[in-house]
FITOR-584810 format. One record per atom (N, C-alpha, C): residue in one letter; x, y, z. Coordinates in steps of 0.1 Angstrom, whole numbers, padded with zeros to 4 digits, always signed. Each point is the difference from the previous one (the first is absolute). Layout:
! FITOR-584810
AXYZ...
END
This chain:
! FITOR-584810
M+0010-0008+0001M-0011+0007+0002M+0009+0015-0004G+0000+0008-0009G+0008+0011+0000G-0004+0010+0015A+0008+0008-0004A-0002+0012+0009A-0011+0008+0000A-0007+0007+0011A-0014+0006-0006A+0006+0015+0000P-0008+0007-0008P+0003+0014-0005P-0003+0007+0016D+0009+0009-0002D-0003+0011+0015D-0011+0006-0001H-0005+0005-0010H-0017+0010-0001H-0010-0010-0011P-0008-0015+0004P-0002-0007-0008P-0008+0008-0005S-0007-0001-0014S-0014+0004-0004S-0012-0010+0004I-0011+0004+0001I-0009-0007+0010I-0013+0001-0008A-0006-0010-0002A-0013-0002-0005A-0009-0007+0010I-0010+0002-0001I-0010-0007+0013I-0013-0002-0013L-0001-0016-0002L-0013-0006-0010L-0010-0005+0012V-0010+0008-0001V-0014-0003+0003V-0009-0006-0004V-0003-0013+0002V-0007-0009-0007V-0018-0003+0002A-0004+0011-0006A-0016+0000+0000A-0006-0005-0009G-0003-0011-0006G-0006-0008-0010G-0012-0009+0003G+0004-0005+0015G-0012-0007+0002G-0010+0003+0003R-0012-0010+0004R-0013+0004-0001R-0007+0000+0015G+0009-0010+0006G-0003+0009+0017G-0014-0006+0003A-0004-0015-0009A-0013-0004+0002A-0004-0004+0017R+0010-0005+0009R-0007+0002+0015R-0002+0010+0006A+0005+0013-0003A-0005+0011+0005A-0013+0001+0000G-0008-0009-0012G-0016+0005-0001G-0006+0007-0010D-0011+0002+0000D-0005+0005-0014D+0009+0015+0000G-0002+0005-0014G+0007+0015-0002G+0007-0006-0009P+0011+0017-0001P+0009-0001-0011P+0009-0008+0006P+0013-0001-0006P+0011-0006+0004P+0010+0007+0012K+0004-0005+0012K-0001+0003+0014K+0010+0012-0002Q+0012+0003-0008Q+0005+0008-0004Q-0008+0017-0001Y-0009-0002-0009Y-0007+0010-0002Y-0010+0004+0012R+0000-0006+0008R-0011+0000+0011R+0002+0010+0009S-0007+0008+0005S+0000+0015+0007S+0002-0008+0017I+0009+0007+0005I+0004-0006+0015I+0003+0016+0005A-0006+0008+0011A-0004+0007+0002A+0006+0016-0010G-0008-0002-0009G-0003+0012-0008G+0015+0000-0013K+0007-0014+0001K+0008+0004-0011K-0002-0019-0003T+0006-0005-0015T-0002-0010-0007T+0014-0007+0010L-0002-0013+0000L+0012-0007+0007L+0014+0003-0007L-0001-0004-0017L+0011+0003-0004L+0007+0016-0002A-0014+0008+0003A+0010+0019+0004A+0008-0005+0012R-0007-0007+0015R+0010+0000+0010R+0011-0009-0002T+0000-0009-0010T+0011-0002-0001T+0015+0003-0003L-0006+0010-0012L+0012+0005-0009L+0001+0013+0010E-0009+0005+0006E+0005+0014+0003E+0010-0003+0016G-0003-0012+0006G+0010-0007+0010G+0013-0004-0005L+0004-0006-0011L+0013-0001-0007L+0003+0011+0000G-0007+0007-0007G+0007+0015-0007G+0009+0006+0011A-0008+0002+0012A+0004+0004+0015A+0010-0007+0005A+0001-0014-0006A+0008-0002+0010A+0010-0004-0008T+0004+0002-0017T+0012-0001-0004T-0001+0015-0012P+0003+0012+0003P+0001+0011-0010P+0005-0004-0012E+0014-0007+0000E+0007+0000-0009E-0004-0012-0012A-0009-0009+0004A-0007-0009-0011A-0009+0000-0012A+0002-0004-0007A-0010+0002-0011A-0010-0014+0002L-0011+0003-0001L-0015-0006+0003L-0007-0003-0016K+0000-0016-0001K-0008-0005-0011K-0010-0011+0003V-0010+0004-0001V-0012-0009+0001V-0003-0013-0006V-0006-0012-0004V-0003-0008-0005V-0014-0003+0004I-0007+0003-0013I-0011-0001-0001I-0014-0007-0010H-0007-0005+0005H-0007-0007-0007H-0007+0009-0014R+0003-0008-0009R-0008+0009-0015R-0013+0005+0003D-0010-0004+0006D-0014+0004-0003D-0001+0011+0013D+0012+0003+0007D+0001+0011+0008D+0005+0012+0005F+0001+0006-0016F+0006+0011-0003F-0005+0013+0007N-0015+0001-0001N-0007+0013+0003N-0003-0002+0017Q+0003-0010+0004Q-0002+0000+0015Q+0015+0004+0009Y+0013-0008-0011Y+0014+0005+0004Y+0001+0019-0001Q-0008+0003-0011Q+0005+0015-0005Q-0010+0009+0012A-0009-0010+0007A-0007+0009+0007A+0003-0002+0015S+0005-0011+0002S+0008-0002+0013S+0011+0009+0002V+0013+0002-0008V+0012+0006+0001V-0007+0015+0001A-0012+0002-0009A+0000+0017+0002A-0005+0005+0014E-0001-0009+0009E+0000+0002+0014E+0012+0005+0010L+0011-0005-0011L+0012+0006+0006L+0006+0016-0004S+0010+0004+0009S+0003+0012-0005S+0010+0000-0010P-0001+0017-0007P+0007-0003-0014P+0012-0006+0001S+0009+0005+0009S+0011-0005+0003S+0005-0013+0001E-0008-0005+0008E-0002-0019-0001E-0004-0006-0013R-0011+0005-0007R+0000-0001-0015R+0009+0001-0005A+0006+0009-0003A+0015+0000-0010A+0011-0008+0004R-0001-0009+0012R+0010-0014+0002R-0006-0008-0007L-0013-0002-0004L-0006-0016-0004L+0008+0000-0016L+0006-0011-0006L+0000-0001-0013L-0008-0009-0007P-0004+0001-0012P-0016-0006-0005P-0003-0013+0004P-0011-0004+0002P+0003-0014+0006P+0000-0013-0008A+0002-0006+0000A-0001-0014-0008A-0011-0007+0004F-0003-0011-0007F-0013-0009-0003F+0004-0013+0005G-0009-0001+0006G+0004-0021+0011G-0002-0007-0015G+0001-0014+0008G+0000-0008-0006G-0013-0013+0005A+0001-0008-0006A-0011-0014+0010A+0005-0003+0011T+0010+0005+0006T+0006-0006+0015T+0006+0012+0006R+0000+0000+0012R+0011+0011+0004R+0012-0002-0002Q+0009-0010-0004Q+0011-0003-0005Q+0003+0004-0012D-0008+0003-0010D-0003+0003-0016D+0000+0015+0006S-0004+0004+0008S-0001+0016+0004S+0008+0005+0000V+0010-0006+0009V+0010+0003+0008V+0015+0002-0010R-0004-0007-0008R+0006-0004-0017R+0000+0011-0008N-0011+0003+0000N-0002+0010-0007N+0001+0011+0003G+0001+0007+0014G+0002+0011+0009G+0018-0003-0004L+0005-0009+0003L+0014+0002-0001L+0006+0002-0012E-0006-0004-0009E+0003-0002-0015E-0002+0014-0008A-0011+0008+0007A-0003+0013+0001A+0012+0012+0000L+0002-0006+0017L+0014+0009+0004L+0013+0002-0006A+0003-0018-0006A+0009+0003-0007A+0001+0002-0014A-0012+0004-0009A+0003+0007-0012A+0000+0016+0006E-0004+0005+0012E+0000+0015+0000E+0013+0002+0008G+0009-0012+0000G+0015+0008+0007G-0003-0007+0017A+0009-0015+0002A-0001-0009+0011A+0003+0009+0009P-0006-0003+0013P+0007+0008+0013P+0004-0011+0004D+0016+0004+0008D+0007-0007+0008D-0009-0011+0008I-0007+0007+0012I-0009-0010+0007I-0015+0006-0003V-0008-0012-0001V-0010+0000+0003V-0011-0006+0011L-0010+0007+0004L-0007-0008+0009L-0016+0000-0004I-0003-0018+0004I-0013+0001-0007I-0010-0004+0015H-0011+0008-0003H-0008+0003+0007H-0016-0005-0002D-0007-0004+0007D-0012-0003+0001D-0011+0013+0003A-0009+0004-0011A-0008+0011+0004A-0007+0001+0005A-0007-0013+0007A-0009-0003+0014A+0010+0006+0014R+0012+0002+0002R+0007-0002+0012R+0001+0016+0002P-0006+0013+0004P+0004+0010-0001P+0006+0007+0012F+0003-0009+0010F+0011+0000+0012F+0014+0001+0001A+0004+0001-0015A+0013-0002+0004A+0006+0012+0003D+0007+0001+0010D+0010+0015+0006D+0013+0002-0008A+0005+0012+0006A+0011+0004-0006A+0010-0011+0001A+0001-0004+0018A+0008-0010+0000A+0001-0013-0001L-0009-0004-0003L-0002-0014-0009L+0005+0004-0012V-0001+0010-0010V+0006-0002-0012V+0012+0002-0003A+0004+0007+0012A+0012+0006-0001A+0010-0020+0005R-0004-0004+0009R+0005-0016+0002R-0002-0008-0012A-0010+0004-0010A+0004-0008-0011A+0008+0004-0009I+0002+0012-0005I+0010+0008-0007I+0011-0004+0006N+0006+0001+0010N+0010-0007+0000N+0005-0013+0002S-0011-0005+0003S+0001-0017-0001S+0005-0006-0013A-0009+0008-0009A+0002-0003-0014A+0015+0003-0003A+0005+0013+0006A+0012+0008-0009A+0010-0014+0008I+0000-0007+0012I+0010-0005+0007I-0001-0018-0006H-0011-0004-0003H-0003-0012+0004H-0004-0004-0022G-0007+0007-0009G-0001-0003-0011G-0016-0002+0002A-0003-0006+0009A-0019-0004-0003A-0001-0004+0017A-0015+0006+0006A+0000+0002+0013A-0016+0002-0001A-0008-0003+0011A-0013-0005+0005A-0004+0005+0012P-0011+0010+0005P-0004-0001+0017P-0005-0009+0002G+0007-0003+0012G-0010-0013+0006G-0003+0003+0017V-0013-0005+0002V-0001+0005+0013V-0001-0018+0013A+0007+0003+0006A-0004-0011+0008A-0014-0004+0004L+0001-0016+0005L-0017-0004-0003L+0000-0002+0018A-0014+0001-0001A-0002+0003+0018A-0008-0016+0004D-0004-0007-0010D-0007-0015-0001D+0007-0005-0006T+0000-0014+0009T+0005-0015-0007T-0005-0004-0010I+0009-0002-0014I-0004-0002-0008I-0001-0022-0003K-0010-0002-0003K-0002-0015-0003K+0000-0001-0013E+0009-0012-0006E+0001-0006-0014E-0011-0013+0000I-0008-0002-0007I-0008-0008+0000I-0003-0007-0013D-0004-0013-0001D+0003-0005-0011D-0017-0001-0005D-0004-0007-0013D-0013-0002-0005D-0013-0003+0008T+0004-0007+0010T-0009-0003+0012T-0004+0008+0011R+0007+0010+0001R-0001+0009+0010R+0007+0002+0009V+0014-0013-0001V+0004-0004+0010V+0015+0008+0003V+0004-0002+0010V+0013+0011-0001V+0011-0009+0000I+0010+0002-0009I+0010-0006-0003I+0015+0006+0001A-0004+0017+0006A+0008+0008+0004A+0001+0008+0005T+0011+0011+0012T-0005+0010+0007T+0015+0008-0001P+0000+0008-0010P+0011+0007-0001P+0005+0007+0010E+0013+0001+0005E+0003+0015+0006E+0001+0013+0000R-0010-0002+0007R-0007+0018-0002R+0009+0010+0000A+0013-0003+0005A+0012+0013+0002A+0003+0000-0013R+0000-0009-0010R+0005+0001-0015R-0007+0006-0009L-0014+0001+0002L-0010+0006-0005L-0002+0012-0006R-0006+0007-0012R-0002+0011-0002R-0012+0004-0006A-0007+0006+0000A-0014+0008-0005A+0009+0006-0008V-0003+0001-0016V+0004+0011-0011V-0005+0009-0003Q+0006+0011-0002Q-0011+0012-0006Q+0005+0004-0011T-0004+0010-0006T+0006+0009-0005T-0001+0015+0001P+0014+0010-0002P+0001-0001-0011P+0019-0012+0000Q-0001-0005-0010Q+0012-0010-0002Q+0008+0008-0005S+0012-0004-0003S+0011+0011-0008S+0011-0007-0002F+0005+0002-0015F+0009-0008-0003F+0010+0012-0010R+0011-0005-0007R+0010+0006-0006R-0011-0002-0015F+0001+0012-0004F-0011-0001-0014F+0005-0012-0009D+0013-0002-0007D+0001-0008-0009D-0003-0017+0007L+0005-0002+0009L-0002-0012+0008L-0015-0004-0004I-0011+0008+0004I-0012-0005+0004I-0008-0002-0016L+0006+0010-0012L-0007+0001-0009L+0005-0014-0007K+0014-0003+0001K+0003-0011-0005K-0005-0016+0002A-0002+0007+0016A-0008-0016+0003A-0015+0000-0002H-0007+0010+0000H-0018+0001-0005H+0005-0005-0015R+0007+0002-0008R+0001-0007-0016R+0003-0013+0004A+0009-0002+0005A+0002-0015+0005A-0013-0011-0002A-0005+0011+0012A-0013-0008+0009A-0012-0002-0012A+0000+0008-0011A-0010+0003-0009A+0005-0010-0012A+0008-0003-0003A+0011-0005-0009A-0007-0020+0004G+0004-0001+0016G-0004-0012+0003G-0014-0004+0004G-0008+0011-0003G-0011-0006+0000G-0007+0001+0016R+0010+0004+0011R-0004-0004+0011R-0007+0014+0012E-0010-0005+0007E-0009+0009+0009E+0007-0003+0013Y+0001+0019+0004Y+0005-0001+0012Y-0009+0011+0013T+0003-0005+0010T-0012+0012+0006T+0002+0014+0005D+0015+0002-0001D+0008+0011+0001D+0010+0002-0004D+0007+0013-0002D+0011+0002-0009D+0015-0004+0005A-0002-0001+0017A+0011-0005+0005A+0000-0016-0006M-0009-0005+0001M+0002-0017-0009M+0008+0000-0011I-0006+0010-0008I+0003-0001-0013I+0019+0004+0000A+0002+0009+0011A+0015+0002-0002A+0007-0008+0002E-0006-0011+0014E+0007-0013+0005E+0001-0010-0009A-0013-0002-0013A+0002-0009-0008A+0014+0002-0010A+0003+0014-0002A+0011-0001-0005A+0012+0005+0006G+0000-0007+0008G+0013+0001+0007G+0005+0008+0014A-0009+0012+0000A+0005+0011+0008A-0005-0004+0017K+0009+0002+0009K-0004+0001+0015K-0005+0016+0001V-0013-0006+0005V-0011+0012+0007V+0002-0002+0010Y+0005+0015+0007Y+0003+0006+0014Y-0015+0001+0002I-0003-0002+0018I-0014+0006+0002I+0005+0006+0013F-0002+0017-0005F-0003+0008+0008F-0014+0005+0011D+0005+0005+0012D-0015-0002+0015D-0010+0011-0014G-0012-0007-0004G-0010+0004+0001G-0007+0011+0005D-0014+0004-0001D-0007+0008+0015D-0014-0008-0003A-0006-0004+0012A-0013-0011+0002A-0012+0011-0005A+0005+0014-0001A-0009+0013-0004A-0007+0000-0017N+0009-0003-0004N+0002-0002-0013N-0005-0013-0006F-0015+0001+0001F-0007-0010-0001F-0008+0002-0015K-0006-0012-0008K-0002+0001-0010K-0015+0000+0002L-0008+0012-0009L-0017-0001+0001L-0003-0014-0007T-0005-0006+0001T-0007-0014-0008T-0015-0001+0001T-0006+0001+0014T-0012-0001+0003T-0007+0015+0003Q-0016-0005+0006Q+0001+0013+0004Q-0001+0004+0013Q+0002-0011+0008Q+0007+0001+0013Q+0016+0010+0001D+0008-0003-0013D+0012+0003-0001D-0004+0017-0001F-0012+0003-0010F-0002+0014-0001F-0004+0005+0010A-0011-0002+0011A-0004+0002+0011A+0014+0001+0012R+0009-0006+0001R+0013+0002+0008R+0006+0012-0006A+0001+0002-0016A+0007+0011-0002A-0008+0015+0002M-0014-0003-0006M-0002+0012+0007M-0001+0002+0015E-0004-0004+0009E+0006+0003+0012E+0010+0005+0001L+0015-0003-0006L+0010+0007+0003L-0001+0012-0006L-0005+0002-0015L-0001+0013-0003L-0009+0011+0004K-0008-0003+0011K-0012+0009+0002K+0007+0014+0004P+0005-0002+0011P+0001+0006+0009P+0007+0015-0008A+0006-0004-0011A+0004+0011-0009A-0011+0003-0014A-0004-0011-0001A-0009+0001-0014A-0011+0001+0001F-0002+0002+0013F-0011+0009+0005F-0006+0014-0002A+0007+0005+0001A+0009+0015-0003A-0006+0005-0015D+0001-0009-0006D-0004+0000-0013D-0009-0007-0006L-0011-0002+0005L-0012-0004-0003L-0006+0010+0009P-0007+0012-0001P-0006+0010+0012P-0015-0002-0003D-0006-0004-0010D-0014+0003-0001D-0005-0014+0008I-0007+0001+0005I-0008-0011+0012I-0011-0001-0004R-0003-0011-0003R-0014-0007-0007R-0005-0008+0014M-0015+0006+0000M-0006-0018+0009M-0013-0002-0007G-0004-0010+0002G-0013-0011-0008G-0004-0005+0009Q-0015-0004-0001Q-0006-0005+0011Q-0006-0016-0011G-0005-0006+0006G-0001-0014-0004G-0012-0008+0010Y-0011-0007-0007Y-0011-0010+0008Y-0005-0006-0011D+0000-0015+0008D-0003-0009-0010D-0017-0006+0009V-0003-0010-0005V-0013-0009+0007V+0003-0010-0007H-0008-0013+0006H+0004-0014-0006H-0011-0007+0008A-0009-0009-0006A-0012-0004+0008A+0007-0016+0003F-0001-0005+0009F+0002-0016+0006F-0009-0010-0017G+0003-0011+0004G+0000-0008-0013G+0008-0012+0003P-0007-0009-0009P+0009-0014+0004P+0014+0001+0001G+0004-0010+0011G+0016+0001-0002G+0009-0007+0017D+0009-0001+0000D+0005-0005+0011D+0011+0010+0006A-0002+0013-0004A+0013+0009-0003A+0000+0013-0005V+0005+0011+0004V+0003+0013-0007V+0013+0004-0001F-0001+0009-0006F+0016+0003-0008F-0005+0016+0005L+0015+0005+0011L+0006+0014+0001L+0007+0001+0001G+0001+0010-0009G+0019+0007-0001G+0010-0015-0006G-0009-0010-0007G+0005-0010-0007G+0002-0012+0009V-0003+0005+0010V-0001-0013+0012V-0010-0009-0001E+0001-0015-0002E-0014-0005+0002E-0001-0004+0016I-0013+0007+0004I-0001-0006+0015I-0016-0011+0001P+0000-0009+0006P-0009-0009+0002P-0011+0005+0006H-0014+0000-0007H-0008+0005+0010H-0015-0008-0010S-0011+0003+0008S-0011-0011-0004S-0009+0006-0015H+0007+0008-0005H-0008+0005-0014H+0011+0010-0005G-0001-0001-0014G+0011+0010-0010G-0007+0009-0001L+0006+0009-0012L-0003+0015+0001L-0004+0001-0017A-0011-0003-0005A-0008+0004-0011A+0010+0011-0014G+0005+0000-0005G+0003+0008-0009G+0003-0005-0013H+0003+0007-0011H+0007-0003-0013H+0014-0006-0001S+0009+0007+0010S+0014-0004+0005S+0001-0008+0007D+0011-0001+0013D-0003-0009+0009D-0009+0009+0016A-0003+0011-0005A-0005+0011+0009A+0005+0002+0014D+0010+0005-0006D+0010+0002+0010D+0002+0020+0005V-0016-0004+0009V-0007+0011+0006V+0017+0014+0005L+0007-0005+0007L+0011+0009+0003L+0006+0006-0015S+0011-0010-0004S+0005+0005-0013S-0011+0007-0007H-0010-0001-0004H-0010+0006-0008H+0003+0015+0007A-0001+0003+0009A-0001+0014+0006A+0008+0003-0001I+0013-0004+0008I+0016+0008-0001I+0002-0001-0021T-0005-0003-0005T+0002+0000-0014T-0010+0013-0005D-0008+0001+0004D-0008+0013+0000D+0008+0011+0004A+0000-0002+0015A+0007+0009+0004A+0016+0012-0006I+0005-0011-0004I+0016+0003-0007I-0009+0004-0016L-0006-0005-0005L-0004+0009-0017L-0008+0012+0004G-0003+0002+0010G-0009+0010+0004G+0009+0015+0001A+0010-0005+0008A+0013+0007+0002A+0008+0003-0010I-0002-0008-0012I+0007+0009-0011I-0008+0003-0011A-0015-0002+0006A-0010+0010-0014A+0000-0015-0009E-0002-0012+0002E+0001-0008-0012E-0011-0011-0001G-0013+0008+0008G-0011-0010+0000G-0006-0008+0011D-0005-0012-0003D+0000-0009+0011D+0003-0014-0007I+0000-0006+0010I+0004-0016-0008I-0008-0008-0010G-0012+0006+0001G-0010-0007-0013G+0001+0010-0013A+0010+0012+0000A+0002+0005-0013A+0011-0011-0006H+0009-0004+0011H+0016-0009-0006H-0005-0016-0006F-0009-0004+0013F-0001-0007-0002F-0018-0008-0003P-0005+0005-0007P-0012-0004-0001P-0009-0013+0008P-0009-0002+0006P-0004-0011+0003P-0006-0002-0013S-0002+0001-0011S-0008-0004-0012S+0012-0004-0006D+0010+0000+0003D+0010-0007-0008D+0005-0017+0006P+0000-0011-0006P-0002-0013+0001P+0010-0004+0007Q+0016+0008-0004Q+0011-0005+0002Q+0001+0004+0015W-0009+0009+0006W-0001+0004+0014W-0001-0011+0014K-0009-0008-0012K-0009-0008+0010K+0011-0010+0007G-0004+0002+0015G+0008-0005+0010G+0016-0001+0001A+0002+0014-0006A+0012+0002+0001A+0002+0005+0015A+0015-0001+0001A+0010+0005+0015A+0001+0012-0001S-0010+0010+0010S+0001+0011+0003S+0011+0008-0002S+0011-0008+0004S+0015+0004+0001S+0007+0006-0016I-0007-0005-0006I-0001+0005-0014I-0003+0015-0003F-0010+0002+0007F-0007+0013-0002F+0010+0012+0009L-0002-0006+0011L+0009+0009+0009L+0015+0002-0008A+0009-0008-0005A+0015+0003+0000A-0003+0010-0017R-0010-0001-0008R+0000+0009-0010R-0002+0012+0005A-0009+0004+0014A-0003+0011+0000A+0014+0009+0006C+0009-0009+0009C+0013+0006+0006C+0009+0000-0014E+0000-0007-0008E+0011+0003-0011E-0004+0011-0009L-0013+0002+0003L-0007+0017-0012L+0003+0012+0012V+0006-0002+0013V+0005+0010+0009V+0018+0001-0005R+0004-0014+0000R+0016+0003-0006R-0001+0002-0013A-0006+0002-0009A+0002+0003-0013A+0001+0014+0001R-0008+0004+0006R-0001+0017+0001R+0008+0010+0013G+0013-0014-0001G+0012+0004+0014G-0003+0002+0009G-0013-0006+0008G-0001+0001+0010G+0000-0011+0012A-0003+0005+0014A+0003-0011+0009A-0019+0001+0009I-0002-0011+0004I-0010-0009+0009I+0009+0006+0013A-0006+0010+0010A+0006+0002+0014A-0010-0011+0008N-0013-0001-0003N-0006-0004+0012N-0011-0003-0006V-0008-0013+0006V-0011-0004+0005V-0009-0005+0008D-0011+0004+0007D-0008+0001+0011D-0008-0006-0009A-0007-0014+0008A-0010-0010-0006A-0007-0006+0015T-0016+0001-0002T-0005-0006+0008T-0013-0012-0006I+0004-0007+0009I-0011-0012-0008I-0016+0000+0011I-0006-0003-0010I-0016+0004+0011I-0007-0017-0001C+0001-0004+0010C-0004-0011+0003C-0007-0009+0015E-0004-0005+0001E-0005-0011+0015E+0010-0008+0001A+0000-0005-0013A+0012-0018+0000A+0004+0000-0016P+0008-0004+0001P+0009-0009+0005P+0006+0012+0013K+0014-0006+0005K+0008+0009+0009K+0008+0000-0011I+0006+0014+0002I+0010+0010-0009I+0012-0004+0008G-0002+0004+0015G+0017+0001+0009G+0009-0009-0008P-0007-0014+0002P+0012-0009-0001P+0005-0001-0012H-0006+0004-0013H+0007+0001-0011H+0007+0014-0008R-0004+0010+0013R+0006+0013-0008R+0015+0000-0004E+0008-0006+0009E+0015+0001-0003E+0006-0007-0016R-0007-0008+0001R+0002-0009-0016R-0011+0008-0011I-0010+0006+0004I-0006+0011-0014I+0009+0015-0002R+0006+0002+0011R+0008+0012+0002R+0011-0005-0013E+0004-0013+0007E+0015-0002-0012E-0002-0003-0013S-0015-0009-0004S-0006+0000-0013S-0001+0014-0009L-0003+0009+0011L-0005+0010-0014L+0015+0010+0000A+0009-0003+0009A+0011+0009+0000A+0006-0006-0011A+0003-0017-0002A+0005-0008-0011A-0007+0007-0015T-0012+0002-0001T-0010-0001-0012T+0003+0020+0000M+0000+0006+0009M+0004+0014-0004M+0017+0003-0003G+0003-0006+0004G+0018+0005-0001G+0006+0008+0012V-0006+0002+0012V-0001+0012+0007V+0006-0012+0016D+0008+0011+0011D-0001-0007+0008D-0011-0003+0009I-0001-0009+0004I-0009-0001+0012I-0005+0010+0012G+0016+0006-0001G-0005+0010+0016G-0011+0014-0009R+0000-0002-0014R-0013+0013-0007R-0016-0014+0001I-0003-0008+0003I-0011-0001+0002I-0008-0003+0011A-0011+0002+0001A-0004+0004+0015A-0019-0009-0002I+0003-0010+0010I-0016-0010-0006I-0004-0003+0016K-0012+0009-0007K-0013-0004+0019K-0011-0007-0005A-0006-0004+0008A-0016-0006-0002A-0005+0003+0014T-0013+0002-0004T-0011+0001+0011T-0015-0005-0007T-0009+0003+0006T-0011-0008+0000T-0011+0014+0002T-0012-0002-0001T-0012+0010+0001T-0010-0005+0010E+0004-0005+0014E-0009-0002+0006E-0010-0011-0002R+0001-0003-0010R-0011-0011-0007R-0011+0004-0009L-0001+0018-0003L-0004+0011-0007L+0003-0001-0014G-0013-0006-0009G+0002+0004-0013G+0005-0013-0006F+0006+0004-0016F+0000-0015-0008F+0012-0008+0006T+0015+0006+0008T+0006-0006+0003T-0004-0006+0013G-0005+0006+0005G-0005-0002+0017G-0007-0012-0001R-0009-0001-0009R-0006-0013-0004R+0002-0012-0006Q+0018+0002-0004Q+0006-0012-0007Q-0003-0003-0010E-0003+0012-0010E-0005-0004-0011E+0009+0004-0013G+0011+0006+0006G+0015+0006-0008G+0007+0006+0007M+0007+0007-0008M+0015+0002+0007M+0002+0015-0007A+0011+0012+0002A+0001+0008+0000A+0015+0009+0004A+0001+0005-0012A+0016+0007+0003A+0002+0013-0002L+0004+0008+0013L+0004+0013-0009L+0013+0005+0000A+0007+0005-0010A+0015+0002+0001A+0003+0017-0009I+0010+0002+0006I+0007+0014+0000I+0013-0003-0005A+0009+0008-0011A+0010-0004-0005A+0005+0015+0000T+0013+0003+0004T+0006+0015-0001T+0012-0010-0012V-0001+0016-0009V+0014-0004-0011V+0009+0014+0000R+0008-0002-0003R+0008+0011-0003R+0006-0003-0019L+0001+0014-0004L-0002-0001-0014L+0016+0014-0002P+0004-0002-0013P+0006+0011+0001P-0006+0013-0007
END
């Protein structure tokens, strides 16, 4: 390995061509808004601040060019000026990275390249500096985090066959960093051999390079699921709420009569009962009230306008679909759900034993922290239709913040 330049030129290749299916319905996750900015814009903003000397290049899906342009428009003029033209991805992440590397080579190869996932917005300056230094010294490097849990290797019958020594294991993150000529050659060899690898460090290993593992950062987590987005939102909210000054409130109310069945659905949780609730969908009276409250806060009509009961596709549908869609409409406008306060009105079943499961279910569906969801229950002292146990009702208030 030759000596590293005293002042190496650096490029950061940001991989943003995936579809992000595990994040739920909506646009690809890198273009979803989180605390008022798209995930991609937040990642580029953080990388730019961490490495003022580096050029930034994004690899995108061919169908996403307009979304990419809208996302980078959220950056400052000086941040946009550092962006090289985007490269188009391939069928796999490996293909996409190789396309990005080839584009960098054609534009004037840097000495060092960092390859980073667009879905990791929390890579800070210290982590990026370790990546650059490690690549300059070792040629190929990746950040790794020590494991807190014991790992078991199992066979096809789920029987443990080995327990690796935890102290020698690391969970690998990005940015992974390389001498540019080394990783470009390794990617070309992997493509020629028709082999697929799970990360760029493995590609370097397959080409014979020794990959150094430097200290990663547990805060540098990847946003994959709705729960990950909720966690990221909680981290960003203290600062981001200052950018979301438009505070809206909406109310929701729903009623369903009891009918045949042996359980009711509340907030996505199935609760045993002597009757079910009658309705076109799963008749989740709580989810319906919360959905209407969120839609009301952003003046987007009501649940029937988006999911009409006359449409047969919603017959028996899980109401979590409706609630998740309302939350996605908030995020699409760059907003955030600050809290939901809901009351279930019924004589039976008892809600108390199920309250925490309901809150957990709603938090997962909505992509918010459970601490932002309050669920209460009351009776009407046997007055009215709920008192006569003819049905259930729910009231909800949602507070939403928008740019």
